[in-house]
N, C-alpha and C positions, 0 to 999 in steps of 0.2 A: 890303235893309233888315235882313232876318233875320241875314245874315252880319255886318253891322256891329254889331248888338246882341250877337251871340254872341262875336265877337272882342273887343269893347270892355268886356264885363261883367267885374266883379271876381269874380263867381261865377255859376254856372248850376245850376239845380235842375230835374231832369227827373222825370217821374212813373213811368218804367220804364227798365230797362236798354236796351231797344230804342230809346227816344227819346234816351237818353244817347248811344248810338252814332251817331244822326243828327246830333248836335251835336259831332262829332269835331274840329271846328276849334278848339274851346275847349281851353285847357290842362287836361289830365285831372285834375290835383291840385285844381282849383277847380270841378270838376263833380260834383254830388251827385245822388243818387236819393232822393227822398222820395215814395213812392206815395200814392195815395188811401188812405183808411182808414175807420174806423167810430167812432161815439160809443158807448162802453161802456154809458152809461146808457139807450140805446135797446134794450138786450137783457137786461133784468133779469126780464122776464116768463117764467114757466114754460110749457113747451110743453103744449098741450092734446091729450090722446090722441084718436085717431079710430079708427073701425072700418074705414076704408079707407086705402089707401096713397096719400098725397098727393104729387103731383109739381107743382111750381110753377115758372113762369118769369115774371120781372118785367121789363118793358121793351119797347121797340120791336123788331120783327123786320124787317130789311131783306132784300132779295133775296139778298144774300151771306151771310145767316144762316139761310136756309131749311133746317130740319133734316129733310130728306126721309127719311134712314135712321132717324131717331128715330120718325117716324110709321109707317114700315114695321115697326119693331120692336114698336111698340104693337099693330099689326094682328096680328103673329105671336104675341104674348103674350096676346091677348084670350081665346083658348080656355081657357087655364089660369088667368088672373088677371083677366079682364075685369070681373067683379063687384066686384073689390077696388080697381080703379083710379079715382082722382079726380085728373084732370089739368087744371090751370088755367093759362092764359096771360093775364097781365094787361098790357094795353098794345095798341098798334097793330101789326097784322101786315100784311106785304106781300101783294099779290094772289096771288103765287106760293105763299105759305104756305097761304092759304085753299084754293087749288086742290090742293095736295098733300094736305091733310087730307081733302078730298072724294074725291080719287082713291084714297087708301088706305082709304077707308071707315071712318075713325075719328072722324067728326064727333060721334058720340054719346059718345065718351070724352074727346076733347080739347075743352075749353071755352074759347073766345076771349072774354075779358071786358075791359071798359074799364079805363083807368088808375084807380088808387086814390090818395088822398092818402098822403103818405109814411108817416105813423104807422100807417095801415091796412095798407099793403103790408108793413111790417115785421112786423106780426102774422101775415100770411099766410106769410111766409118762415120765421118762427120755428116755425110749426105744420106746416111741410112735412116730409115724410119723405125727399124727394129734391128738390134744386134743380137746375134746368137752366140752364146757362151757355152762351151762344152767342157765340163770338168770330168776327168776320167772316172769311170764307174768304179774302178778298183783303186783303193788307197787314195781317194781324192779328198778326204775330209779336210786336210790341212793345206790344200793347194790354193795358192793365190798367185795366178800368173800376172806378168806385167801387162798382158792384154786387157785384163778386166779394168785396170786403172785408166788406161787410154779410152776404153769404152765409156767409163764413167765421165771422163772429161768432155765427151761429146754432148752429154746431157740427153742422149737418146735412150729410149726404153731398151732394157736388156732382158732377154729371155734366157735364163740360165738353165741348163739341164745337168743335174748332178745331185750330190748329197744335200738334202734339204736342211741338214743340221751342220753342214761344214762351214769353214771360214768364209768361203765365197758367198754362200747364202746369207750369212750374217752381215757381210759387207753390203750386199745389195739391199738388204732390209734397212740398215742404218742410213745409207745414202739415199734411200727411196729410188734406187736406180732401176729397179725391175723386180723380177721374181725368179726363184729357183724351184724347179720341180724335178722329182726323181725320174730316172730313165723309163720306168714302167708306167708313168702317168701320161695321160693324153694332154698335149699342150694346145689342142684346138680351141678351147674356150678362151685361153689367154690371147692367142693369135687373133681370133675373131674380135675380141674386145678392142685390141689395139688397132685393127684395121678400121673398125667403126669409129673410133676416136679420131683417127687420121682423116676419115671421110668428113667428119664434122669439124675438122680444124682445131681439135682440142690438143694443145701441146702437153708433153709429158713434163711434170713438175718434180724436180729432184730436191734433195737437201743440199743446196749449193755450199753451205758452210762446212758440211761434213766432207764433201768431195774436195774442198780446198786443202784439207789436211794432208792430201796425198800429192800435192804439188811438190816437186823434188826440192824446191828451195826450202820449204817447210821441213822436209825430211833431213836436208843437209844441216839445218839448225839443230834438229834433234841429235844427229850424230856428233855435231860440234859440242853439244852439252855433255855427251857421254865422255868424249875425249877430255874436256875440261875437268870433269869430275875425277877421272882417273889420274890426271897429271897434277892435280892440286893436293 
């Protein structure tokens, strides 16, 4: 059924280049990429300063997203920065994530909290000093979640853990939104560098023009152009 739809459609729209490649049966000139985005009006509030370095993750954590090396890095950094760290995970975490937190002895630093309504979680990510992005370790190359675009809209530094050659990694690089590292790599150097920048009051600088491409008004214009092309 999927192949019949793909080959019979006048145009196809994918949410990432990775998904576009999966639809290779379609004529390439009629296949477009319009990713998820963000609503600019949701990000007008100013960031509230804090005396602690806030790390925030928003969303579910499955077994394939368990950031064991992140927890190990927090354990290694606690001697130097433990009193400064405020780490909040909002959402449901897999059992293995709970076990990893306990095993690394960071349960007093990493707080697993329930889901929040969308408007409240937006406040949390805006006020963060570092945002954690977890791309599934399995088949994650083409994944571009809606969350990453809202992360980008905050202009806060993003530490991504996942495929360094995937679509999310490319997006972070293009937007200068942060870095992506593989699950088997140590994120401690990145974390320490960002904590020290925060201590020195150095703001994170992004490619604002690139991020504006993912404002949903801009994306709606792209969709309109595709409709116009098909209907004329």
